[in-house]
C-alpha positions as CSV (number, residue, x, y, z in Angstrom):
1,X,-6.8,-62.7,-4.8
2,X,-6.2,-59.6,-2.6
3,X,-2.9,-61.1,-1.4
4,X,-1.8,-61.7,-4.9
5,X,-2.6,-58.2,-6.0
6,X,-0.7,-56.8,-3.0
7,X,2.3,-58.9,-4.0
8,X,2.1,-57.6,-7.5
9,X,2.0,-53.9,-6.5
10,X,4.5,-54.2,-3.6
11,X,7.7,-53.9,-5.8
12,X,6.1,-50.9,-7.6
13,X,5.5,-49.2,-4.3
14,X,9.2,-49.5,-3.5
15,X,10.4,-48.4,-6.9
16,X,8.1,-45.4,-7.5
17,X,9.6,-43.1,-4.7
18,X,13.1,-43.8,-6.1
19,X,12.0,-43.1,-9.6
20,X,10.4,-39.8,-8.5
21,X,13.5,-38.7,-6.7
22,X,15.7,-39.7,-9.7
23,X,13.5,-38.0,-12.2
24,X,13.3,-34.7,-10.2
25,X,17.0,-34.5,-9.3
26,X,18.7,-36.1,-12.3
27,X,16.5,-36.5,-15.4
28,X,14.8,-33.0,-15.2
29,X,18.1,-31.1,-14.6
30,X,19.8,-32.9,-17.5
31,X,16.9,-32.2,-19.8
32,X,16.9,-28.5,-18.7
33,X,20.6,-28.3,-19.3
34,X,20.2,-29.8,-22.7
35,X,17.5,-27.2,-23.6
36,X,19.4,-24.2,-22.3
37,X,22.6,-25.3,-24.0
38,X,20.9,-24.3,-27.3
39,X,20.1,-20.8,-26.0
40,X,21.9,-17.6,-25.1
41,X,20.7,-17.9,-21.4
42,X,22.9,-15.7,-19.3
43,X,22.8,-13.5,-16.3
44,X,21.4,-10.6,-18.3
45,X,18.7,-12.8,-20.0
46,X,17.4,-14.9,-17.2
47,X,13.7,-14.9,-18.1
48,X,13.7,-14.8,-21.9
49,X,16.6,-16.7,-23.4
50,X,16.8,-16.8,-27.2
51,X,17.4,-20.0,-29.2
52,X,20.9,-20.1,-30.7
53,X,21.1,-23.6,-32.1
54,X,24.6,-25.0,-32.0
55,X,26.3,-21.7,-31.5
56,X,27.3,-22.5,-27.9
57,X,28.9,-25.8,-29.0
58,X,30.7,-24.1,-31.9
59,X,32.1,-21.5,-29.5
60,X,33.2,-24.3,-27.1
61,X,35.2,-26.2,-29.7
62,X,36.8,-23.1,-31.0
63,X,37.8,-22.0,-27.4
64,X,41.5,-23.1,-26.6
65,X,40.7,-23.1,-22.9
66,X,37.8,-25.6,-23.4
67,X,40.0,-27.8,-25.6
68,X,42.7,-27.7,-22.9
69,X,40.2,-28.6,-20.3
70,X,39.0,-31.5,-22.4
71,X,42.5,-32.8,-22.9
72,X,43.3,-32.4,-19.1
73,X,40.1,-34.3,-18.2
74,X,41.0,-37.2,-20.5
75,X,44.6,-37.2,-19.3
76,X,43.5,-37.2,-15.6
77,X,40.8,-39.9,-16.1
78,X,43.0,-42.4,-17.9
79,X,46.2,-41.8,-15.9
80,X,44.4,-42.1,-12.6
81,X,42.4,-45.2,-13.8
82,X,45.7,-46.9,-14.7
83,X,47.4,-46.0,-11.4
84,X,44.4,-46.8,-9.2
85,X,43.9,-50.1,-10.9
86,X,47.5,-51.3,-10.9
87,X,48.2,-50.1,-7.3
88,X,44.9,-51.6,-6.1
89,X,45.6,-54.9,-7.7
90,X,49.1,-55.0,-6.2
91,X,47.8,-54.3,-2.7
92,X,45.1,-56.9,-3.1
93,X,47.6,-59.6,-4.1
94,X,49.8,-58.7,-1.2
95,X,47.1,-58.4,1.4
96,X,45.0,-61.4,0.3
97,X,47.5,-63.6,2.1
98,X,46.9,-64.4,5.8
99,X,49.7,-62.6,7.6
100,X,49.8,-60.9,11.0
101,X,48.5,-57.3,10.8
102,X,46.7,-58.0,7.5
103,X,43.4,-56.3,8.6
104,X,45.3,-53.3,9.9
105,X,47.0,-52.7,6.6
106,X,43.8,-53.2,4.7
107,X,42.2,-50.5,6.9
108,X,45.1,-48.1,6.5
109,X,45.1,-48.4,2.7
110,X,41.3,-48.1,2.5
111,X,41.1,-45.1,4.9
112,X,42.0,-42.3,2.4
113,X,38.9,-42.8,0.3
114,X,36.5,-42.1,3.3
115,X,38.1,-38.6,3.8
116,X,36.5,-35.6,2.3
117,X,38.1,-34.6,-1.0
118,X,38.0,-31.0,0.0
119,X,39.9,-31.8,3.2
120,X,42.5,-33.8,1.2
121,X,42.8,-30.9,-1.3
122,X,43.4,-28.4,1.4
123,X,45.9,-30.7,3.2
124,X,48.0,-31.3,0.1
125,X,47.8,-27.7,-1.0
126,X,49.5,-26.9,2.3
127,X,52.0,-29.7,1.9
128,X,52.9,-28.7,-1.7
129,X,53.1,-24.9,-1.3
130,X,56.4,-23.1,-1.8
131,X,56.7,-22.8,2.0
132,X,54.8,-26.0,2.7
133,X,55.6,-29.1,4.6
134,X,57.4,-30.9,1.7
135,X,59.8,-28.1,1.0
136,X,60.4,-27.5,4.7
137,X,61.2,-31.2,5.1
138,X,63.7,-31.1,2.2
139,X,65.3,-28.0,3.6
140,X,65.7,-29.6,7.0
141,X,67.6,-32.6,5.6
142,X,69.9,-30.5,3.4
143,X,68.1,-31.1,0.1
144,X,67.1,-27.5,-0.5
145,X,68.1,-27.7,-4.1
146,X,65.1,-30.0,-4.6
147,X,62.6,-27.5,-3.2
148,X,60.0,-26.2,-5.7
149,X,56.6,-24.6,-5.8
150,X,54.9,-27.8,-6.9
151,X,51.7,-26.2,-7.9
152,X,53.2,-23.4,-10.0
153,X,53.8,-25.2,-13.2
154,X,51.6,-27.4,-15.4
155,X,53.8,-30.5,-15.2
156,X,54.1,-30.7,-11.5
157,X,50.5,-29.4,-10.8
158,X,48.7,-32.0,-13.0
159,X,51.1,-34.8,-11.8
160,X,50.4,-33.9,-8.2
161,X,46.6,-34.1,-8.7
162,X,46.9,-37.4,-10.5
163,X,49.0,-39.0,-7.7
164,X,46.8,-37.5,-5.0
165,X,43.6,-39.0,-6.6
166,X,45.4,-42.3,-7.0
167,X,46.5,-42.3,-3.4
168,X,42.9,-41.6,-2.3
169,X,41.1,-44.4,-4.2
170,X,43.7,-47.2,-4.7
171,X,42.5,-48.7,-1.4
172,X,38.9,-48.8,-2.5
173,X,40.0,-50.7,-5.6
174,X,42.0,-53.0,-3.4
175,X,38.9,-54.1,-1.6
176,X,37.1,-54.9,-4.9
177,X,40.1,-56.9,-6.1
178,X,40.3,-58.8,-2.8
179,X,36.7,-59.8,-3.1
180,X,37.4,-60.9,-6.7
181,X,40.4,-62.9,-5.7
182,X,38.5,-64.6,-2.9
183,X,35.8,-65.7,-5.4
184,X,38.3,-67.6,-7.5
185,X,38.1,-71.4,-6.6
186,X,41.3,-72.8,-5.3
187,X,40.9,-75.9,-7.5
188,X,42.3,-73.9,-10.5
189,X,45.5,-73.1,-8.6
190,X,45.9,-76.7,-7.4
191,X,45.4,-78.0,-10.9
192,X,47.9,-75.5,-12.3
193,X,50.4,-76.5,-9.6
194,X,50.0,-80.1,-10.4
195,X,50.7,-79.3,-14.1
196,X,53.9,-77.5,-13.2
197,X,52.7,-74.1,-14.1
198,X,54.8,-71.3,-12.6
199,X,53.5,-68.3,-10.6
200,X,53.7,-66.0,-13.6
201,X,51.8,-68.3,-15.9
202,X,49.2,-68.9,-13.2
203,X,48.7,-65.2,-12.6
204,X,48.2,-64.3,-16.3
205,X,46.3,-67.4,-17.3
206,X,44.1,-68.0,-14.3
207,X,44.0,-64.9,-12.0
208,X,43.7,-62.2,-14.5
209,X,41.0,-63.8,-16.7
210,X,38.9,-64.7,-13.6
211,X,39.3,-61.1,-12.3
212,X,37.8,-59.5,-15.3
213,X,34.5,-58.9,-13.6
214,X,36.4,-57.0,-10.8
215,X,38.3,-55.1,-13.5
216,X,35.0,-54.1,-15.1
217,X,33.7,-52.6,-11.9
218,X,37.0,-50.9,-11.0
219,X,37.7,-49.4,-14.4
220,X,34.2,-48.2,-15.0
221,X,34.1,-46.5,-11.6
222,X,37.6,-45.0,-12.1
223,X,36.9,-43.7,-15.6
224,X,33.5,-42.1,-14.6
225,X,35.0,-40.6,-11.5
226,X,38.1,-39.3,-13.3
227,X,36.1,-37.7,-16.1
228,X,33.8,-36.0,-13.5
229,X,36.6,-34.7,-11.3
230,X,35.9,-31.2,-9.9
231,X,36.5,-30.7,-6.2
232,X,40.1,-31.9,-6.0
233,X,41.2,-29.7,-8.9
234,X,39.2,-26.8,-7.7
235,X,40.6,-26.9,-4.2
236,X,44.2,-27.8,-5.1
237,X,44.9,-25.6,-8.1
238,X,41.6,-23.9,-9.0
239,X,42.5,-24.7,-12.6
240,X,45.8,-23.0,-12.4
241,X,48.4,-21.9,-12.9
242,X,46.5,-19.8,-15.4
243,X,44.2,-22.3,-17.1
244,X,46.7,-25.1,-17.3
245,X,44.9,-27.6,-15.0
246,X,41.4,-26.6,-16.0
247,X,39.1,-29.6,-16.5
248,X,35.6,-29.8,-18.0
249,X,33.8,-29.4,-14.7
250,X,35.9,-26.4,-13.6
251,X,35.4,-24.9,-17.0
252,X,31.6,-25.3,-16.7
253,X,31.7,-23.9,-13.2
254,X,33.8,-20.9,-14.3
255,X,31.4,-20.2,-17.2
256,X,28.5,-20.4,-14.7
257,X,30.2,-18.0,-12.4
258,X,30.7,-15.5,-15.3
259,X,26.9,-15.6,-15.9
260,X,27.3,-17.6,-19.2
261,X,24.6,-20.1,-18.3
262,X,23.9,-21.4,-21.8
263,X,27.6,-22.0,-22.4
264,X,28.0,-23.7,-19.0
265,X,25.1,-26.0,-19.8
266,X,26.6,-26.8,-23.2
267,X,30.0,-27.7,-21.5
268,X,28.1,-29.9,-19.0
269,X,26.3,-31.7,-21.9
270,X,29.5,-32.3,-23.7
271,X,31.0,-33.8,-20.5
272,X,27.9,-36.0,-20.0
273,X,28.3,-37.3,-23.6
274,X,32.0,-38.0,-23.1
275,X,31.3,-39.9,-19.8
276,X,28.5,-42.0,-21.2
277,X,30.3,-42.8,-24.4
278,X,33.6,-43.9,-22.9
279,X,31.9,-45.8,-20.1
280,X,29.7,-47.6,-22.5
281,X,32.5,-48.6,-24.8
282,X,34.8,-49.8,-21.9
283,X,32.0,-51.6,-20.1
284,X,31.0,-53.5,-23.2
285,X,34.6,-54.4,-24.1
286,X,35.3,-55.7,-20.6
287,X,32.0,-57.5,-20.3
288,X,32.7,-59.4,-23.5
289,X,36.1,-60.5,-22.0
290,X,34.6,-62.0,-18.8
291,X,34.8,-65.7,-18.2
292,X,32.9,-67.8,-15.7
293,X,34.7,-69.5,-12.8
């Protein structure tokens, strides 16, 4: 009887510490942010914030800088998700084959995602500066007419951040896709070959449908990571030039730095709602498309 009771309480004993930590460092801060988003909490009213209802949210959606940051966040998230997914899948298809140096190439492509985002941002900021490595390299080979301050305009700045993010995480997606490809039984390909199916038909009718679970993981991670982007943008452009590359997290951080704590909390809640909504819709859509091998 005692042993049975110990077995019954053993899982709870493992879960409770994790639940306590999750509650203290995730649930409580979210609930506090939700509460303060309805107040005029600011640096001048730290102790006695007044209830303002939806005024913070109304101000946000009438603020062109916030709307710009919302658009940039969605653009960044969906663009990087597309690039990281496509590049990761292509690398996985190439490196799934047993060729000499396969492991080395997998390691090289995976390596960027273990680097600190701050370090990557500082590195690429030095590369893309007006007197940086890229322009110096172009000058040295006689292509000085191509030199440009790559972070000085919206088009080149936002494009640079998108490609840097894709470069960092495509290798991570590659590993997930390789695991998915290895899980597909070879019987399907043998049967397709016997039926005379070409490589293109095999890819779209066997490989892609059976890779949907891997797509679910990859796209969900990419979308949530892209929507929550902060450090890369902050280090690389600091939301500039002007407010052109501002995203929702940098907007919330900027409002917090100005002492507008209620407005910053409201922006964070809007971001959380966007992340949860988009992730939920995509995850359900992809889950419904999964087939069993």
